[in-house]
C-alpha positions as CSV (number, residue, x, y, z in Angstrom):
1,M,52.3,-25.5,-11.3
2,N,51.7,-29.2,-12.1
3,M,48.6,-30.8,-13.6
4,K,47.1,-31.8,-10.2
5,Q,47.3,-28.3,-8.9
6,G,45.6,-27.0,-12.1
7,I,42.8,-29.5,-11.8
8,I,42.3,-28.6,-8.1
9,I,42.2,-24.9,-8.9
10,A,39.7,-25.6,-11.7
11,I,37.5,-27.6,-9.4
12,V,37.6,-24.9,-6.7
13,V,36.8,-22.2,-9.3
14,A,34.0,-24.3,-10.8
15,S,32.6,-25.0,-7.3
16,L,32.6,-21.3,-6.4
17,I,30.8,-20.5,-9.7
18,L,28.3,-23.2,-8.9
19,V,27.7,-21.8,-5.4
20,F,27.3,-18.3,-6.8
21,I,24.8,-19.5,-9.4
22,V,22.8,-21.5,-6.8
23,T,22.9,-18.6,-4.3
24,R,21.9,-16.1,-6.9
25,T,19.0,-18.3,-8.1
26,A,17.8,-18.8,-4.5
27,S,18.1,-15.0,-3.9
28,V,16.2,-14.2,-7.0
29,R,13.4,-16.6,-6.0
30,T,13.3,-15.0,-2.6
31,F,13.1,-11.6,-4.2
32,E,10.2,-12.7,-6.4
33,K,8.4,-14.2,-3.4
34,N,8.9,-10.9,-1.4
35,I,7.7,-8.7,-4.3
36,N,4.6,-10.9,-4.6
37,E,3.9,-10.7,-0.9
38,F,4.6,-7.0,-0.8
39,T,2.2,-6.4,-3.8
40,A,-0.6,-8.4,-2.2
41,E,-0.4,-6.6,1.1
42,I,0.1,-3.1,-0.3
43,L,-2.8,-3.5,-2.8
44,D,-5.1,-4.8,0.0
45,A,-4.2,-1.8,2.2
46,A,-4.6,0.6,-0.8
47,T,-8.1,-0.8,-1.6
48,I,-9.3,-0.4,1.9
49,A,-7.9,3.1,2.1
50,E,-9.5,4.1,-1.1
51,K,-12.9,2.7,0.0
52,A,-12.6,4.5,3.3
53,T,-11.7,7.8,1.7
54,N,-14.6,7.4,-0.8
55,L,-17.0,6.9,2.1
56,Y,-15.7,10.0,3.9
57,S,-16.0,12.0,0.7
58,E,-19.5,10.9,0.0
59,I,-20.9,11.6,3.4
60,W,-18.9,14.9,3.6
61,S,-20.2,16.2,0.3
62,D,-23.7,14.9,1.0
63,Y,-23.7,16.8,4.3
64,I,-22.6,20.0,2.6
65,R,-25.3,19.7,-0.1
66,R,-28.1,18.9,2.4
67,Q,-27.0,21.5,5.0
68,R,-27.7,24.3,2.5
69,S,-31.4,23.5,2.6
70,I,-32.0,22.5,6.2
71,S,-30.4,23.0,9.6
72,G,-29.1,19.8,11.2
73,V,-28.7,17.0,8.7
74,R,-30.2,13.5,9.0
75,F,-29.1,10.5,6.9
76,W,-30.7,7.1,6.4
77,L,-27.6,5.0,7.2
78,D,-27.5,1.3,7.8
79,G,-31.2,1.0,8.4
80,E,-31.6,4.0,10.7
81,W,-31.9,7.8,10.7
82,V,-28.7,9.4,12.0
83,G,-28.4,13.1,12.6
84,F,-25.3,15.3,12.5
85,S,-24.8,18.9,13.5
86,C,-21.6,19.3,11.5
87,F,-19.7,17.6,8.6
88,S,-16.9,16.3,10.9
89,E,-19.5,14.4,12.9
90,A,-20.7,12.7,9.7
91,V,-17.1,11.8,8.7
92,N,-16.3,10.6,12.2
93,Y,-19.4,8.4,12.1
94,R,-18.1,6.6,9.1
95,K,-14.6,6.4,10.6
96,T,-16.0,4.9,13.7
97,Q,-17.8,2.3,11.6
98,L,-14.6,1.4,9.9
99,E,-12.8,1.1,13.2
100,T,-15.5,-1.0,14.8
101,S,-15.6,-3.4,11.9
102,G,-11.8,-3.8,12.1
103,T,-11.4,-2.5,8.5
104,L,-8.9,0.2,9.4
105,K,-7.0,-2.2,11.6
106,R,-6.7,-4.7,8.7
107,M,-5.4,-1.8,6.5
108,N,-2.8,-0.8,9.1
109,N,-1.7,-4.4,9.7
110,G,-1.3,-4.8,5.9
111,M,0.9,-1.7,5.8
112,S,3.0,-3.1,8.7
113,I,3.5,-6.3,6.8
114,A,4.3,-4.5,3.6
115,N,6.8,-2.4,5.4
116,E,8.6,-5.4,6.8
117,V,8.7,-7.1,3.4
118,L,9.8,-3.9,1.7
119,K,12.9,-3.9,4.1
120,K,13.7,-7.5,2.8
121,I,13.3,-6.3,-0.8
122,D,15.5,-3.3,-0.2
123,N,18.2,-5.4,1.5
124,S,18.2,-8.0,-1.2
125,W,21.5,-8.3,-3.1
126,F,19.8,-9.5,-6.2
127,G,16.6,-8.4,-7.8
128,N,15.6,-5.6,-10.1
129,R,16.8,-2.2,-8.9
130,E,14.0,-0.4,-10.6
131,A,11.4,-2.7,-9.0
132,K,12.9,-1.9,-5.6
133,R,12.6,1.9,-6.4
134,I,9.0,1.5,-7.5
135,A,8.1,-0.6,-4.5
136,K,9.4,2.1,-2.2
137,E,7.5,4.8,-4.0
138,M,4.3,2.8,-4.0
139,Y,4.7,2.2,-0.2
140,L,5.0,6.0,0.4
141,N,1.9,6.7,-1.8
142,V,-0.2,4.0,-0.1
143,S,1.1,5.1,3.3
144,E,-0.1,8.6,2.6
145,L,-3.5,7.4,1.4
146,C,-3.8,5.3,4.6
147,S,-3.0,8.3,6.6
148,L,-6.0,10.1,5.0
149,A,-8.2,7.0,5.8
150,N,-7.0,7.1,9.4
151,S,-7.4,10.8,9.8
152,P,-9.3,12.7,7.1
153,T,-8.3,16.3,7.1
154,G,-8.5,19.5,5.1
155,S,-11.4,20.9,3.1
156,L,-13.5,18.5,1.0
157,Q,-11.9,19.9,-2.2
158,S,-8.3,19.4,-0.9
159,F,-9.2,16.0,0.5
160,N,-10.7,14.8,-2.8
161,S,-7.8,16.3,-4.8
162,K,-5.2,14.6,-2.6
163,T,-6.9,11.2,-2.6
164,S,-7.4,11.4,-6.4
165,E,-3.7,12.3,-6.9
166,L,-2.6,9.4,-4.7
167,S,-4.9,6.9,-6.4
168,S,-3.4,7.9,-9.7
169,S,0.1,7.6,-8.4
170,I,-0.6,4.2,-7.0
171,A,-2.1,3.1,-10.3
172,R,1.0,4.3,-12.1
173,N,3.2,2.4,-9.6
174,I,1.2,-0.8,-10.3
175,R,1.7,-0.4,-14.0
176,E,5.4,0.4,-13.6
177,L,6.0,-2.5,-11.3
178,A,4.3,-4.9,-13.8
179,L,6.7,-3.6,-16.5
180,H,9.9,-4.0,-14.4
181,Y,9.1,-7.2,-12.7
């Protein structure tokens, strides 16, 4: 091999290394952008879901407490007296309010966007592998909390236990993601 061939090979190798570095840098920036977008959407959805489940829990437990003393329960809600014959009517009243205001739709749209961004994160060649794992786990936890916000089920005790467990898991996911990213 002569000197010209050596120089050409060195230029080609240097060019490939430069392309790799530029591509990696751009991919890492894209990964960071996607993590930030995912986090914003998932936290918005989680906040809405937690508020919704808290509203359900409050009216549910209030109904049970009041029902023990009188038949048929009336609440002063949003400037008017509203009566319920069973706790599920009380919970559905709150759910209907959240649907009518578009709150649950905003939560569900946020989850859809988070899911699409999570796919980009997962398919990224570069980026922190642990951050990817945590993002997937967080998505599953928030998704389950959103399911409870969309369709509250179980007994009051099991509902509260599950929402508390999910909220704790999501808080842990947030702390872990901050550490690994």
